[in-house]
All heavy atoms as an XYZ file, in Angstrom:
924
protein
N       7.689      9.233     -8.976
C       7.413     10.202     -7.940
C       8.042     11.523     -8.355
O       9.230     11.605     -8.630
C       8.004      9.720     -6.622
C       7.697     10.599     -5.481
S       8.240      9.783     -3.968
C       8.524     11.196     -2.995
N       7.234     12.538     -8.408
C       7.720     13.844     -8.820
C       7.711     14.793     -7.632
O       6.720     14.900     -6.918
C       6.842     14.395     -9.941
C       7.434     15.648    -10.543
C       6.781     15.956    -11.868
O       6.476     15.020    -12.617
O       6.595     17.139    -12.124
N       8.831     15.445     -7.411
C       8.946     16.383     -6.299
C       8.863     17.809     -6.808
O       9.319     18.127     -7.906
C      10.281     16.198     -5.579
C      10.485     14.907     -4.814
C      11.905     14.834     -4.267
C       9.493     14.818     -3.678
N       8.293     18.660     -5.971
C       8.295     20.088     -6.257
C       9.227     20.748     -5.255
O       9.465     20.220     -4.164
C       6.884     20.682     -6.147
O       6.392     20.437     -4.821
C       5.945     20.059     -7.172
N       9.756     21.884     -5.631
C      10.738     22.569     -4.802
C      10.317     24.015     -4.595
O       9.584     24.583     -5.400
C      12.122     22.537     -5.469
C      12.667     21.142     -5.635
C      12.371     20.383     -6.760
C      13.470     20.588     -4.664
C      12.866     19.103     -6.918
C      13.975     19.303     -4.805
C      13.672     18.569     -5.929
O      14.159     17.314     -6.064
N      10.824     24.603     -3.526
C      10.661     26.038     -3.325
C      12.044     26.640     -3.100
O      12.944     26.001     -2.571
C       9.699     26.346     -2.159
C      10.206     25.968     -0.801
N      10.072     24.695     -0.299
C      10.844     26.698      0.144
C      10.607     24.654      0.905
N      11.085     25.856      1.202
N      12.184     27.863     -3.539
C      13.486     28.535     -3.464
C      13.547     29.378     -2.207
O      12.626     30.106     -1.870
C      13.684     29.425     -4.693
C      15.046     30.122     -4.715
C      15.255     30.922     -5.985
N      15.289     30.079     -7.163
C      16.374     29.436     -7.597
N      17.489     29.513     -6.926
N      16.329     28.711     -8.687
N      14.666     29.270     -1.513
C      14.934     30.088     -0.346
C      16.357     30.590     -0.479
O      17.309     29.844     -0.281
C      14.751     29.257      0.927
C      14.670     30.081      2.177
C      14.186     29.229      3.321
C      13.826     30.122      4.491
N      13.283     29.363      5.595
N      16.476     31.818     -0.877
C      17.794     32.364     -1.160
C      18.353     31.721     -2.415
O      17.717     31.692     -3.465
N      19.540     31.160     -2.311
C      20.165     30.477     -3.444
C      19.890     28.977     -3.456
O      20.422     28.272     -4.310
C      21.694     30.693     -3.395
C      22.068     32.142     -3.655
O      21.243     32.853     -4.268
O      23.159     32.550     -3.249
N      19.086     28.485     -2.544
C      18.887     27.052     -2.408
C      17.464     26.645     -2.774
O      16.513     27.381     -2.583
C      19.158     26.599     -0.976
C      20.565     26.899     -0.522
C      20.832     27.990      0.294
C      21.623     26.101     -0.916
C      22.122     28.280      0.706
C      22.917     26.375     -0.508
C      23.161     27.458      0.300
O      24.432     27.730      0.703
N      17.356     25.407     -3.297
C      16.054     24.803     -3.565
C      15.798     23.727     -2.511
O      16.629     22.850     -2.293
C      16.013     24.163     -4.953
C      16.010     25.114     -6.135
C      16.114     24.325     -7.440
C      14.738     25.941     -6.136
N      14.643     23.824     -1.856
C      14.259     22.852     -0.842
C      13.055     22.067     -1.347
O      12.117     22.644     -1.898
C      13.884     23.548      0.471
C      15.047     24.203      1.151
C      15.304     25.560      0.992
C      15.895     23.459      1.953
C      16.360     26.157      1.618
C      16.961     24.059      2.590
C      17.207     25.410      2.422
N      13.041     20.726     -1.151
C      11.881     19.942     -1.595
C      10.673     20.224     -0.708
O      10.795     20.457      0.486
C      12.343     18.499     -1.456
C      13.424     18.536     -0.451
C      14.081     19.887     -0.568
N       9.500     20.212     -1.317
C       8.249     20.374     -0.578
C       7.820     18.993     -0.090
O       7.173     18.246     -0.799
C       7.166     20.981     -1.475
C       7.517     22.376     -1.926
O       8.130     23.133     -1.187
N       7.127     22.708     -3.137
N       8.225     18.675      1.117
C       7.919     17.371      1.698
C       6.875     17.536      2.787
O       6.920     18.473      3.571
C       9.167     16.739      2.307
C      10.330     16.485      1.354
C      11.524     15.956      2.126
C       9.922     15.512      0.274
N       5.941     16.620      2.819
C       4.941     16.611      3.879
C       4.824     15.197      4.421
O       5.047     14.227      3.703
C       3.551     17.041      3.378
O       3.145     16.177      2.325
C       3.574     18.471      2.872
N       4.490     15.113      5.673
C       4.245     13.823      6.306
C       2.745     13.662      6.413
O       2.064     14.481      7.029
C       4.895     13.762      7.701
C       6.401     13.902      7.598
C       4.511     12.478      8.410
C       7.099     13.979      8.936
N       2.230     12.616      5.802
C       0.805     12.365      5.875
C       0.540     11.457      7.062
O       0.939     10.304      7.078
C       0.317     11.727      4.581
C       0.450     12.665      3.409
C      -0.113     12.062      2.140
O      -0.921     11.129      2.230
O       0.275     12.535      1.080
N      -0.113     12.005      8.052
C      -0.373     11.274      9.273
C      -1.814     11.520      9.685
O      -2.305     12.634      9.628
C       0.576     11.768     10.365
C       0.681     10.856     11.518
C       1.859     11.223     12.405
O       2.924     11.541     11.897
O       1.659     11.172     13.625
N      -2.477     10.455     10.088
C      -3.854     10.581     10.523
C      -3.898     11.172     11.917
O      -3.004     10.973     12.727
C      -4.526      9.218     10.540
C      -4.585      8.555      9.197
C      -5.167      7.145      9.323
O      -5.533      6.711     10.401
N      -5.238      6.454      8.212
N      -4.961     11.891     12.179
C      -5.135     12.458     13.503
C      -5.738     11.401     14.417
O      -6.847     10.932     14.196
C      -6.065     13.670     13.423
O      -6.313     14.164     14.706
N      -4.971     10.986     15.421
C      -5.447      9.992     16.371
C      -5.270     10.543     17.777
O      -4.403     11.374     18.037
C      -4.689      8.653     16.239
C      -5.008      7.968     14.945
C      -3.202      8.844     16.371
N      -6.090     10.068     18.685
C      -6.000     10.483     20.070
C      -5.058      9.536     20.804
O      -5.211      8.320     20.740
C      -7.385     10.441     20.735
O      -8.272     11.265     19.989
C      -7.320     10.934     22.165
N      -4.101     10.120     21.470
C      -3.116      9.333     22.209
C      -3.366      9.564     23.692
O      -3.418     10.692     24.155
C      -1.677      9.752     21.835
C      -1.471      9.555     20.342
C      -0.666      8.971     22.638
C      -0.217     10.175     19.824
N      -3.508      8.480     24.434
C      -3.801      8.561     25.853
C      -2.552      8.611     26.725
O      -1.432      8.865     26.255
N      -2.765      8.333     27.986
C      -1.713      8.427     28.999
C      -0.513      7.540     28.677
O       0.629      8.007     28.701
C      -2.314      8.009     30.340
C      -1.324      7.844     31.457
C      -2.014      7.334     32.695
C      -1.026      7.052     33.794
N      -1.702      6.554     35.005
N      -0.764      6.274     28.371
C       0.340      5.345     28.143
C       1.081      5.647     26.844
O       2.293      5.477     26.761
C      -0.165      3.905     28.173
C      -0.796      3.563     29.495
C      -2.171      3.403     29.610
C      -0.026      3.429     30.636
C      -2.762      3.108     30.828
C      -0.602      3.142     31.863
C      -1.965      2.984     31.950
O      -2.542      2.701     33.156
N       0.368      6.117     25.837
C       1.015      6.516     24.590
C       1.927      7.720     24.794
O       3.028      7.782     24.252
N       1.466      8.685     25.590
C       2.286      9.863     25.861
C       3.513      9.509     26.707
O       4.609     10.041     26.487
C       1.462     10.944     26.567
C       0.324     11.489     25.704
S       0.873     12.168     24.130
C       1.699     13.624     24.679
N       3.336      8.602     27.664
C       4.500      8.157     28.445
C       5.509      7.448     27.560
O       6.726      7.632     27.718
C       4.042      7.231     29.581
C       3.306      7.898     30.744
C       2.728      6.848     31.680
C       4.232      8.835     31.491
N       5.020      6.626     26.618
C       5.918      5.929     25.691
C       6.650      6.928     24.802
O       7.834      6.777     24.524
C       5.109      4.932     24.847
C       5.923      4.173     23.847
C       6.895      3.242     24.530
N       7.628      2.495     23.524
C       8.581      1.650     23.793
N       8.916      1.411     25.042
N       9.203      1.020     22.840
N       5.949      7.959     24.359
C       6.561      8.980     23.514
C       7.705      9.678     24.253
O       8.796      9.854     23.702
C       5.509      9.997     23.090
C       6.032     11.081     22.195
C       4.910     12.030     21.802
C       5.402     13.108     20.887
N       4.302     14.024     20.502
N       7.466     10.047     25.502
C       8.508     10.697     26.300
C       9.690      9.767     26.506
O      10.848     10.179     26.382
C       7.937     11.135     27.656
O       6.828     12.007     27.428
C       8.986     11.834     28.497
N       9.418      8.495     26.799
C      10.489      7.521     26.980
C      11.310      7.376     25.703
O      12.546      7.333     25.753
C       9.896      6.167     27.392
C      10.916      5.066     27.456
C      11.779      4.972     28.538
C      11.034      4.126     26.446
C      12.719      3.968     28.608
C      11.968      3.123     26.504
C      12.816      3.039     27.594
N      10.635      7.292     24.562
C      11.353      7.135     23.299
C      12.176      8.371     22.971
O      13.305      8.254     22.469
C      10.365      6.848     22.168
C       9.783      5.452     22.227
S       8.547      5.163     20.973
C       9.541      5.282     19.493
N      11.657      9.557     23.235
C      12.407     10.795     22.989
C      13.703     10.827     23.791
O      14.735     11.282     23.312
C      11.568     12.014     23.372
C      10.724     12.564     22.293
C      10.053     13.829     22.810
C       9.257     14.507     21.762
N       8.600     15.712     22.270
N      13.625     10.365     25.032
C      14.779     10.443     25.920
C      15.744      9.266     25.788
O      16.947      9.443     25.966
C      14.308     10.540     27.375
C      13.554     11.812     27.657
C      12.943     11.834     29.050
O      13.082     10.839     29.785
O      12.319     12.854     29.389
N      15.244      8.075     25.458
C      16.085      6.879     25.505
C      16.233      6.128     24.186
O      17.157      5.348     24.051
C      15.528      5.902     26.555
C      15.516      6.521     27.927
O      16.551      6.831     28.482
N      14.326      6.738     28.478
N      15.325      6.305     23.268
C      15.366      5.601     21.981
C      15.229      6.619     20.847
O      14.301      6.561     20.054
C      14.235      4.574     21.886
C      14.130      3.593     23.011
C      15.086      2.433     22.796
N      14.801      1.322     23.690
C      15.359      1.150     24.866
N      16.228      2.021     25.306
N      15.068      0.099     25.608
N      16.160      7.548     20.786
C      16.047      8.691     19.862
C      15.990      8.273     18.399
O      15.202      8.815     17.626
C      17.216      9.639     20.083
C      17.144     10.341     21.395
C      18.264     11.354     21.555
N      18.290     11.797     22.934
C      19.372     11.904     23.659
N      20.540     11.627     23.133
N      19.304     12.296     24.905
N      16.816      7.331     17.994
C      16.843      6.923     16.586
C      15.515      6.290     16.176
O      14.980      6.578     15.100
C      17.991      5.949     16.340
N      14.975      5.449     17.027
C      13.702      4.798     16.739
C      12.576      5.835     16.688
O      11.720      5.805     15.808
C      13.429      3.768     17.813
C      12.287      2.832     17.526
C      11.636      2.657     16.339
C      11.660      1.961     18.442
N      10.650      1.724     16.475
C      10.646      1.275     17.765
C      11.871      1.677     19.786
C       9.832      0.339     18.380
C      11.064      0.742     20.388
C      10.061      0.085     19.675
N      12.607      6.773     17.640
C      11.614      7.839     17.669
C      11.674      8.668     16.389
O      10.644      8.934     15.764
C      11.848      8.724     18.898
C      10.990      9.955     18.927
C       9.664      9.877     19.340
C      11.487     11.193     18.540
C       8.865     11.004     19.374
C      10.700     12.314     18.559
C       9.387     12.217     18.981
O       8.591     13.339     18.984
N      12.866      9.067     15.989
C      13.022      9.874     14.768
C      12.573      9.108     13.533
O      11.960      9.672     12.634
C      14.479     10.325     14.606
C      14.916     11.363     15.619
C      14.196     12.674     15.446
O      13.867     13.081     14.340
N      13.934     13.348     16.563
N      12.895      7.822     13.469
C      12.484      7.003     12.327
C      10.968      6.927     12.206
O      10.409      7.069     11.115
N      10.289      6.697     13.331
C       8.823      6.649     13.304
C       8.221      8.010     12.971
O       7.243      8.111     12.228
C       8.273      6.163     14.651
C       8.454      4.689     14.957
C       8.045      4.390     16.403
C       7.647      3.836     13.997
N       8.825      9.062     13.520
C       8.330     10.411     13.262
C       8.463     10.775     11.791
O       7.515     11.275     11.172
C       9.096     11.420     14.133
C       8.679     12.887     14.007
C       7.256     13.075     14.511
C       9.636     13.748     14.799
N       9.620     10.496     11.195
C       9.851     10.846      9.799
C       9.059      9.989      8.829
O       8.724     10.429      7.727
C      11.347     10.770      9.480
C      12.212     11.814     10.184
C      13.679     11.559      9.916
C      11.825     13.221      9.747
N       8.746      8.761      9.223
C       7.962      7.897      8.340
C       6.465      8.157      8.471
O       5.674      7.615      7.697
C       8.265      6.426      8.631
O       7.786      6.070      9.909
N       6.064      8.959      9.461
C       4.655      9.275      9.654
C       3.888      8.210     10.404
O       2.660      8.201     10.387
N       4.588      7.316     11.080
C       3.928      6.214     11.775
C       3.929      6.373     13.287
O       3.449      5.501     14.008
C       4.625      4.899     11.422
C       4.538      4.560      9.961
C       5.290      3.294      9.662
C       5.250      3.003      8.165
N       6.058      1.830      7.829
N       4.437      7.486     13.793
C       4.580      7.660     15.235
C       3.227      7.659     15.944
O       3.034      6.939     16.924
C       5.335      8.951     15.556
C       5.544      9.240     17.041
C       6.409      8.159     17.670
C       6.162     10.604     17.241
N       2.275      8.449     15.479
C       0.983      8.543     16.167
C       0.238      7.219     16.159
O      -0.368      6.843     17.161
C       0.123      9.647     15.558
C       0.564     11.032     16.001
O       1.374     11.121     16.941
O       0.089     12.020     15.408
N       0.275      6.505     15.044
C      -0.421      5.220     15.008
C       0.263      4.216     15.934
O      -0.407      3.412     16.595
C      -0.499      4.684     13.581
O       0.791      4.488     13.051
N       1.585      4.260     16.028
C       2.325      3.391     16.938
C       1.960      3.696     18.392
O       1.688      2.790     19.180
C       3.834      3.556     16.722
C       4.682      2.872     17.760
C       4.837      1.492     17.752
C       5.310      3.601     18.755
C       5.609      0.858     18.721
C       6.081      2.981     19.727
C       6.234      1.613     19.698
O       6.984      0.982     20.653
N       1.932      4.992     18.734
C       1.609      5.379     20.100
C       0.162      5.041     20.453
O      -0.132      4.643     21.577
C       1.872      6.871     20.299
C       3.337      7.299     20.193
C       3.460      8.809     20.273
C       4.192      6.624     21.244
N      -0.734      5.188     19.496
C      -2.132      4.821     19.736
C      -2.259      3.318     19.974
O      -3.044      2.876     20.823
C      -3.001      5.255     18.564
N      -1.482      2.530     19.241
C      -1.498      1.078     19.433
C      -0.950      0.697     20.805
O      -1.499     -0.180     21.483
C      -0.684      0.395     18.331
C      -0.600     -1.100     18.453
C      -1.945     -1.800     18.294
O      -2.855     -1.233     17.658
O      -2.072     -2.922     18.814
N       0.129      1.344     21.230
C       0.689      1.100     22.561
C      -0.344      1.447     23.624
O      -0.560      0.690     24.583
C       1.979      1.934     22.779
C       3.129      1.377     21.949
C       2.367      1.993     24.259
C       3.685      0.058     22.436
N      -1.030      2.569     23.462
C      -2.036      2.998     24.423
C      -3.193      1.997     24.492
O      -3.639      1.619     25.577
C      -2.546      4.389     24.064
C      -3.378      4.983     25.171
O      -2.822      5.197     26.265
O      -4.585      5.214     24.947
N      -3.662      1.549     23.343
C      -4.768      0.587     23.297
C      -4.357     -0.732     23.948
O      -5.093     -1.296     24.760
C      -5.210      0.347     21.851
C      -6.437     -0.548     21.727
C      -6.729     -0.900     20.288
N      -5.647     -1.645     19.651
C      -5.369     -2.932     19.875
N      -6.093     -3.617     20.723
N      -4.378     -3.521     19.246
N      -3.161     -1.201     23.628
C      -2.658     -2.446     24.204
C      -2.501     -2.325     25.723
O      -2.841     -3.250     26.463
C      -1.313     -2.830     23.571
O      -1.468     -2.876     22.150
C      -0.802     -4.157     24.071
N      -2.007     -1.189     26.188
C      -1.820     -0.978     27.627
C      -3.163     -0.955     28.344
O      -3.293     -1.522     29.444
C      -1.060      0.314     27.873
N      -4.171     -0.318     27.753
C      -5.502     -0.285     28.373
C      -6.080     -1.700     28.479
O      -6.645     -2.070     29.512
C      -6.448      0.608     27.564
C      -6.136      2.071     27.648
C      -6.409      2.666     29.017
O      -7.106      2.086     29.836
N      -5.832      3.816     29.281
N      -5.949     -2.470     27.408
C      -6.448     -3.851     27.432
C      -5.713     -4.678     28.478
O      -6.321     -5.470     29.203
C      -6.305     -4.491     26.059
C      -7.234     -3.924     25.020
C      -6.953     -4.457     23.629
O      -6.016     -5.275     23.461
O      -7.673     -4.051     22.700
N      -4.413     -4.506     28.555
C      -3.603     -5.242     29.529
C      -3.990     -4.864     30.967
O      -4.042     -5.715     31.848
C      -2.118     -4.964     29.270
C      -1.185     -5.773     30.108
C      -1.068     -7.191     29.593
N      -0.058     -7.884     30.373
C      -0.321     -8.958     31.115
N      -1.502     -9.494     31.110
N       0.635     -9.503     31.821
N      -4.278     -3.579     31.199
C      -4.726     -3.123     32.519
C      -6.013     -3.829     32.917
O      -6.157     -4.267     34.065
C      -4.950     -1.607     32.526
C      -3.727     -0.776     32.758
S      -3.058     -0.899     34.406
C      -4.324     -0.085     35.357
N      -6.954     -3.950     31.983
C      -8.222     -4.604     32.287
C      -8.017     -6.076     32.647
O      -8.613     -6.582     33.601
C      -9.172     -4.490     31.102
C      -9.667     -3.083     30.858
C     -10.464     -2.956     29.571
O     -10.789     -3.992     28.956
O     -10.763     -1.812     29.193
N      -7.166     -6.757     31.901
C      -6.889     -8.171     32.172
C      -6.212     -8.347     33.527
O      -6.613     -9.196     34.341
C      -6.009     -8.781     31.049
C      -5.504    -10.155     31.430
C      -6.782     -8.829     29.746
N      -5.214     -7.531     33.804
C      -4.488     -7.647     35.072
C      -5.405     -7.324     36.248
O      -5.381     -8.004     37.273
C      -3.233     -6.742     35.061
C      -2.214     -7.269     34.053
C      -2.616     -6.669     36.442
C      -1.036     -6.352     33.843
N      -6.228     -6.284     36.108
C      -7.146     -5.931     37.197
C      -8.131     -7.066     37.465
O      -8.438     -7.365     38.626
C      -7.908     -4.646     36.862
C      -7.115     -3.375     37.067
S      -6.595     -3.117     38.768
C      -8.163     -2.794     39.553
N      -8.622     -7.700     36.412
C      -9.519     -8.841     36.592
C      -8.850     -9.978     37.340
O      -9.436    -10.576     38.265
N      -7.602    -10.270     36.965
C      -6.846    -11.336     37.638
C      -6.560    -10.983     39.096
O      -6.659    -11.840     39.986
C      -5.541    -11.625     36.910
C      -5.754    -12.250     35.560
O      -6.816    -12.817     35.296
N      -4.774    -12.152     34.692
N      -6.203     -9.728     39.348
C      -5.917     -9.308     40.723
C      -7.171     -9.349     41.590
O      -7.110     -9.707     42.766
C      -5.297     -7.906     40.736
C      -3.853     -7.801     40.264
C      -3.417     -6.345     40.183
C      -2.932     -8.582     41.180
N      -8.304     -8.969     41.020
C      -9.550     -9.015     41.795
C      -9.958    -10.446     42.133
O     -10.582    -10.690     43.169
C     -10.672     -8.300     41.042
C     -10.673     -6.781     41.187
C     -11.665     -6.143     40.224
C     -10.979     -6.380     42.619
N      -9.615    -11.391     41.263
C      -9.889    -12.789     41.570
C      -8.985    -13.281     42.705
O      -9.428    -13.997     43.599
C      -9.671    -13.664     40.343
C     -10.755    -13.568     39.313
C     -10.465    -14.420     38.088
O      -9.536    -15.266     38.143
O     -11.161    -14.244     37.082
N      -7.713    -12.888     42.660
C      -6.759    -13.326     43.681
C      -6.964    -12.609     45.016
O      -6.796    -13.190     46.081
C      -5.323    -13.104     43.201
C      -4.894    -14.110     42.166
C      -3.484    -13.931     41.681
N      -2.514    -13.674     42.737
C      -1.337    -13.103     42.517
N      -0.992    -12.739     41.290
N      -0.505    -12.914     43.503
N      -7.290    -11.311     44.942
C      -7.470    -10.487     46.146
C      -8.841     -9.817     46.078
O      -8.948     -8.664     45.647
C      -6.377     -9.419     46.239
C      -4.982     -9.945     46.128
C      -4.242     -9.724     44.968
C      -4.400    -10.653     47.154
C      -2.951    -10.200     44.843
C      -3.100    -11.128     47.032
C      -2.380    -10.910     45.877
N      -9.881    -10.499     46.490
C     -11.232     -9.921     46.401
C     -11.359     -8.635     47.218
O     -10.770     -8.499     48.285
C     -12.144    -11.008     46.957
C     -11.309    -12.211     47.156
C      -9.884    -11.822     47.070
N     -12.135     -7.719     46.681
C     -12.332     -6.427     47.331
C     -13.360     -6.549     48.443
O     -14.278     -7.361     48.380
C     -12.799     -5.398     46.303
N     -13.218     -5.730     49.495
C     -14.243     -5.721     50.546
C     -15.558     -5.159     49.995
O     -15.583     -4.555     48.921
C     -13.659     -4.802     51.622
C     -12.565     -4.053     50.974
C     -12.121     -4.827     49.778
N     -16.615     -5.355     50.736
C     -17.928     -4.906     50.301
C     -17.960     -3.378     50.212
O     -17.638     -2.679     51.172
C     -18.997     -5.405     51.273
C     -20.390     -5.088     50.783
O     -20.587     -5.036     49.545
O     -21.285     -4.885     51.641
N     -18.351     -2.891     49.066
C     -18.371     -1.448     48.809
C     -19.459     -0.755     49.631
O     -19.284      0.395     50.051
C     -18.583     -1.196     47.316
C     -18.482      0.242     46.915
C     -18.632      0.378     45.415
C     -18.503      1.800     44.954
N     -18.632      1.934     43.513
N     -20.561     -1.424     49.861
C     -21.688     -0.815     50.573
C     -21.410     -0.640     52.064
O     -21.836      0.354     52.658
C     -22.945     -1.661     50.381
C     -23.420     -1.731     48.936
C     -23.779     -0.370     48.379
O     -24.384      0.449     49.101
O     -23.433     -0.122     47.202
N     -20.692     -1.564     52.664
C     -20.474     -1.483     54.112
C     -19.234     -0.677     54.474
O     -19.234      0.015     55.497
C     -20.354     -2.894     54.724
O     -19.274     -3.578     54.094
C     -21.639     -3.669     54.532
N     -18.177     -0.765     53.679
C     -16.935     -0.058     54.012
C     -16.335      0.543     52.749
O     -15.467     -0.055     52.105
C     -15.958     -1.029     54.685
C     -14.805     -0.317     55.356
O     -14.786      0.932     55.330
O     -13.934     -1.012     55.898
N     -16.795      1.713     52.395
C     -16.372      2.345     51.133
C     -14.887      2.713     51.124
O     -14.219      2.567     50.117
C     -17.204      3.590     50.850
C     -18.609      3.256     50.477
C     -19.389      4.474     50.155
N     -20.768      4.080     49.916
C     -21.564      4.705     49.089
N     -21.152      5.748     48.443
N     -22.792      4.284     48.931
N     -14.396      3.209     52.241
C     -12.988      3.631     52.268
C     -12.039      2.445     52.109
O     -11.017      2.546     51.446
C     -12.677      4.395     53.561
C     -13.379      5.743     53.644
S     -13.083      6.813     52.213
C     -11.383      7.198     52.424
N     -12.375      1.329     52.698
C     -11.546      0.127     52.539
C     -11.600     -0.348     51.091
O     -10.579     -0.766     50.532
C     -12.019     -0.977     53.475
N     -12.773     -0.257     50.474
C     -12.912     -0.658     49.068
C     -12.065      0.247     48.169
O     -11.357     -0.230     47.288
C     -14.380     -0.595     48.645
C     -14.606     -1.019     47.235
C     -14.766     -2.292     46.779
C     -14.672     -0.171     46.085
N     -14.931     -2.298     45.415
C     -14.873     -0.991     44.962
C     -14.581      1.200     45.891
C     -14.989     -0.497     43.673
C     -14.691      1.707     44.610
C     -14.890      0.856     43.523
N     -12.137      1.563     48.391
C     -11.361      2.516     47.590
C      -9.872      2.268     47.774
O      -9.110      2.235     46.807
C     -11.729      3.974     47.960
C     -10.745      4.961     47.354
C     -13.143      4.304     47.529
N      -9.452      2.066     49.018
C      -8.045      1.810     49.301
C      -7.576      0.529     48.614
O      -6.495      0.491     48.005
C      -7.832      1.712     50.808
O      -6.520      1.338     51.105
N      -8.374     -0.505     48.685
C      -8.036     -1.785     48.063
C      -7.932     -1.643     46.537
O      -6.966     -2.130     45.931
C      -9.096     -2.827     48.437
C      -8.823     -4.179     47.894
N      -7.885     -5.015     48.457
C      -9.342     -4.848     46.839
C      -7.844     -6.137     47.777
N      -8.724     -6.074     46.786
N      -8.906     -0.984     45.929
C      -8.907     -0.814     44.472
C      -7.742      0.061     44.013
O      -7.132     -0.204     42.969
C     -10.234     -0.219     43.997
C     -11.415     -1.148     44.196
S     -11.211     -2.756     43.418
C     -11.405     -2.328     41.718
N      -7.401      1.091     44.773
C      -6.242      1.923     44.432
C      -4.949      1.116     44.488
O      -4.059      1.277     43.641
C      -6.147      3.136     45.355
C      -7.146      4.207     45.017
O      -7.705      4.240     43.917
N      -7.405      5.094     45.963
N      -4.834      0.252     45.471
C      -3.648     -0.604     45.569
C      -3.540     -1.559     44.388
O      -2.463     -1.736     43.816
N      -4.669     -2.169     44.009
C      -4.662     -3.079     42.861
C      -4.349     -2.335     41.565
O      -3.608     -2.832     40.707
C      -5.996     -3.806     42.744
C      -6.367     -4.771     43.870
C      -7.700     -5.437     43.577
C      -5.280     -5.792     44.103
N      -4.902     -1.133     41.427
C      -4.634     -0.338     40.229
C      -3.156      0.022     40.140
O      -2.560     -0.032     39.057
C      -5.494      0.940     40.232
O      -6.870      0.570     40.310
C      -5.262      1.774     38.988
N      -2.571      0.361     41.260
C      -1.141      0.692     41.277
C      -0.296     -0.515     40.883
O       0.650     -0.392     40.106
C      -0.730      1.200     42.675
O      -1.514      2.350     42.993
C       0.743      1.559     42.710
N      -0.659     -1.685     41.395
C       0.075     -2.902     41.048
C      -0.045     -3.206     39.553
O       0.947     -3.521     38.886
C      -0.451     -4.085     41.856
C      -0.093     -4.033     43.315
S      -0.964     -5.230     44.353
C      -0.664     -6.761     43.540
N      -1.247     -3.092     39.016
C      -1.471     -3.377     37.602
C      -0.749     -2.366     36.723
O      -0.136     -2.726     35.710
C      -2.969     -3.363     37.303
N      -0.804     -1.099     37.120
C      -0.163     -0.061     36.323
C       1.357     -0.217     36.311
O       2.005      0.006     35.289
C      -0.539      1.316     36.845
C      -0.166      2.432     35.906
C      -0.828      3.726     36.295
O      -0.446      4.293     37.336
O      -1.707      4.168     35.549
N       1.920     -0.618     37.423
C       3.363     -0.849     37.482
C       3.775     -1.945     36.501
O       4.790     -1.833     35.810
C       3.767     -1.217     38.904
C       5.255     -1.398     39.091
C       5.612     -1.686     40.539
O       4.929     -1.174     41.439
O       6.577     -2.431     40.744
N       2.984     -2.991     36.434
C       3.263     -4.083     35.498
C       3.167     -3.605     34.056
O       4.031     -3.904     33.233
C       2.276     -5.248     35.733
O       2.390     -5.670     37.087
C       2.573     -6.402     34.801
N       2.124     -2.857     33.742
C       1.933     -2.365     32.372
C       3.061     -1.417     31.975
O       3.591     -1.498     30.863
C       0.559     -1.672     32.237
C       0.466     -0.887     30.941
C      -0.558     -2.702     32.302
N       3.439     -0.540     32.874
C       4.528      0.392     32.560
C       5.832     -0.345     32.317
O       6.574     -0.012     31.383
C       4.691      1.410     33.690
C       3.568      2.418     33.862
C       3.817      3.285     35.096
C       3.398      3.282     32.633
N       6.108     -1.368     33.099
C       7.332     -2.141     32.919
C       7.306     -2.925     31.619
O       8.299     -2.965     30.891
C       7.528     -3.108     34.106
O       7.544     -2.345     35.312
C       8.820     -3.874     33.968
N       6.166     -3.564     31.327
C       6.080     -4.428     30.140
C       6.001     -3.653     28.831
O       6.630     -4.035     27.842
C       4.844     -5.329     30.237
C       4.940     -6.410     31.263
C       3.660     -7.231     31.343
O       2.689     -6.911     30.643
O       3.656     -8.194     32.122
N       5.193     -2.613     28.791
C       4.896     -1.969     27.510
C       5.529     -0.595     27.317
O       5.942     -0.267     26.213
C       3.373     -1.826     27.354
C       2.594     -3.127     27.235
C       1.111     -2.860     27.272
C       2.981     -3.856     25.988
N       5.555      0.204     28.337
C       5.968      1.601     28.151
C       7.474      1.771     28.258
O       8.097      2.393     27.395
C       5.238      2.515     29.152
C       5.703      3.951     29.033
C       3.726      2.434     28.943
N       8.073      1.213     29.287
C       9.496      1.440     29.537
C      10.352      0.247     29.155
O      11.259     -0.144     29.860
C       9.724      1.805     30.998
C       8.984      3.050     31.423
C       8.202      3.056     32.562
C       9.052      4.205     30.673
C       7.521      4.186     32.955
C       8.373      5.344     31.053
C       7.610      5.331     32.201
O       6.932      6.457     32.562
N      10.074     -0.349     28.014
C      10.908     -1.470     27.553
C      11.442     -1.200     26.181
O      11.021     -0.357     25.466
C      10.086     -2.752     27.553
O       9.008     -2.650     26.650
């Protein structure tokens, strides 16, 4: 491995770059990033310097989305929703409650652990 350097004043600095793919990070990935910055600084810095942070956050986001779908399916089986055609507001209220329950579980299991 051959390094190149650039001069700044009396010092030589290595020309280092982090090769990282451009990936889209969603809500849960961004929440995980904030949590890691505030509570797991060494781990965050290690992933950032190794160039694996974005792929890690994208994986967390993908896993959280999949987990949300599974939990919502299970909750809908246990607590069936009212008929959407006859009582829309009750259906919306019920679905919002189930989404909140599922999201709380996902945040506890994946994001804030």
